[in-house]
Every structure is written in C-alpha cells, then in structure tokens.
C-alpha atoms as one frame of an Amber mdcrd trajectory, in Angstrom:
protein
  13.867  22.393  17.434  18.425  22.441  16.707  18.141  26.407  19.232  16.245
  24.915  21.941  18.492  21.231  21.626  21.350  22.783  20.662  22.312  19.776
  18.404  22.269  18.709  15.214  19.530  17.292  13.815  20.275  15.015  10.804
  16.831  14.999   8.961  17.920  13.659   5.941  18.412   9.699   5.434  19.865
   7.753   2.887  16.192   6.484   1.037  18.187   4.526  -1.543  19.207   2.318
   1.648  15.738   2.189   3.733  14.162  -1.550   3.156  11.773  -0.698   5.782
   7.630   0.909   4.709   6.625   3.704   6.333   3.170   3.383   7.634   1.100
   5.810   6.641  -2.777   6.069   7.405  -4.506   8.368   4.749  -8.934   7.487
   6.296 -10.156  10.443   3.482 -13.108  12.626   4.834 -14.374  12.499   7.948
 -17.128  13.619   6.349 -17.268  10.875   3.604 -17.180   7.869   5.675 -17.217
   6.143   2.213 -13.913   5.523   1.116 -11.003   5.869   2.893  -7.429   5.169
   1.092  -4.208   2.878   2.912  -0.952   2.960   1.111   0.767  -0.615   0.705
   3.591  -0.271  -1.500   6.094   2.689  -1.752   8.743   2.822  -4.724   9.925
   1.365  -7.573  12.370  -0.729  -9.079  12.543  -0.351 -12.648  14.264   2.201
 -12.755  12.607   3.609 -15.806  14.945   6.636 -17.926  13.079   8.779 -18.283
  11.072   8.771 -14.390  12.574   9.365 -11.147  10.832   8.055  -9.099  12.995
   5.342  -7.635  15.335   8.351  -7.321  13.216   9.733  -5.098  10.911   7.215
  -3.610  13.139   4.853  -3.380  13.542   1.704  -3.663  10.638  -0.791  -3.754
   8.714  -1.546   0.143   5.391  -2.832   0.693   3.615  -3.084   3.720   2.400
  -6.911   5.147  -0.150  -8.557   4.077  -1.468  -9.520   8.180  -0.460  -5.067
   9.028  -2.962  -4.187   5.344  -4.939  -6.582   7.397  -5.214  -5.278  10.721
  -5.589  -1.497   9.173  -8.518  -2.710   6.993 -11.007  -4.094   9.655  -9.899
  -0.797  11.830 -11.486   1.365   9.320 -14.532  -1.206   8.266 -14.596   0.300
  12.630 -15.211   3.012  11.949 -17.673   3.405   9.376 -15.833   3.174   5.938
 -16.843   0.591   3.128 -14.501   0.801   0.800 -10.672   1.183   0.583  -8.582
   2.542  -1.882  -5.179   0.390  -2.233  -2.574   2.652  -3.454   0.951   2.654
  -3.908   3.631   3.923  -6.570   3.576   0.127  -8.520   1.044  -1.621  -7.105
   1.962  -4.580  -9.653   5.113  -5.349  -8.386   3.743  -5.492  -4.272   5.478
  -7.977  -2.171   7.940  -9.342  -4.649  10.624  -7.765  -1.541   9.048  -9.152
   0.912   9.077 -13.486   2.503   6.919 -15.354   0.734   6.174 -13.350  -2.097
   2.366 -12.800  -1.312   0.399 -10.737  -4.698  -1.162  -8.429  -5.093  -4.274
 -10.653  -5.629  -2.741 -12.328  -2.167  -3.588  -9.501  -0.245  -7.195  -8.641
  -2.219  -8.122 -12.075  -1.032  -7.456 -11.022   2.122  -9.427  -8.644   2.417
 -12.443 -10.206   0.817 -12.584 -11.960   3.721 -13.611  -9.151   5.591 -17.544
  -8.601   6.952 -19.027  -4.958   5.674 -16.109  -3.802   3.879 -18.078  -4.007
   0.469 -15.266  -2.413  -2.439 -11.432  -2.456  -2.738 -10.446  -0.105  -5.171
  -7.094   0.542  -6.694  -5.381   3.351  -6.533  -3.615   2.936  -9.908  -2.558
   0.196 -11.144  -0.806  -1.460 -14.795  -2.820  -2.535 -16.938  -1.168  -5.721
 -17.434  -0.824  -7.066 -14.302  -4.963  -6.376 -14.037  -4.525  -9.799 -15.516
  -2.372 -11.722 -12.981  -5.791  -9.833 -10.307  -8.353 -10.463 -11.538  -7.360
 -14.156 -13.076  -6.589 -15.220  -9.547  -9.266 -13.985  -7.490 -12.495 -14.325
 -10.638 -12.127 -17.877  -8.719 -12.138 -17.038  -5.091 -15.548 -16.841  -4.228
 -16.844 -14.263  -1.022 -17.882 -15.917   1.803
C-alpha cells in the first residue's frame, strides 16, 4: 500500500490511550454450529508484577451490553445455540462503562434470548464466580 500511495502509513497506535472496544466477531467453526465465541472485554487495569497484558492490550475496555445482546441474537439466528464469552479479565467487565454493568447483567440479558441454550465463560477467576452465581441463581429463565 505504501508503494501505491507513496505516503506514510501509521499502522501502530498507542493502546494505552485507546478507550474504545474493538469489535471482533468470532463465529467458531462453520462445520460445528453449536458453539460461537464472543469477545466482550479486552485489556486490564491491574498491572500485576508478573503480567504484561496491560502493556500489550491496553486499559480495560468492555463491549456495551446492547451490542453483546444484538450479536448473540445474530449468532442464534445463524444456528449457534451456545456462546462462549471471552475476555482478558471477564470479572472486571463493565467497570469503565456508564452505569457500571456487570457480567451478571450481561448473562441476565442473554438469558432472555430464545434458543440460546448455553452460556460459557472463556476464563474467569474463581473469586469472581460468586458474583455471577449470586445474581443469576435467583433469576428464573422464562
């Protein structure tokens, strides 16, 4: 592209100042329409001494609940009945969004989608499972 336009292309950006969630649909294997992967969170604000993620992925960024629900509906319409929610630190989902929605709020919204039979988490820390279990257990699925 540089040769065709003869102008400089800036393909590197400062992820530490990036605050928007980068959409990246992950629809799984077309031959196995049982499971789709959906990235709902990226980055981390913890800066643990042993971890490089905040420096390579940037600050925590979460996808809006409405956007998650809309993509989940599209996935179900395309034949997927199981969605795996993925992210670097799912337990911190939503802390930077207006209204501070939680992962439990995402799950509650997804439970309203007909024909979505299973919701899984790509990775979540054990101390964060309580929050989801506590909020979801009392929520009857219609």
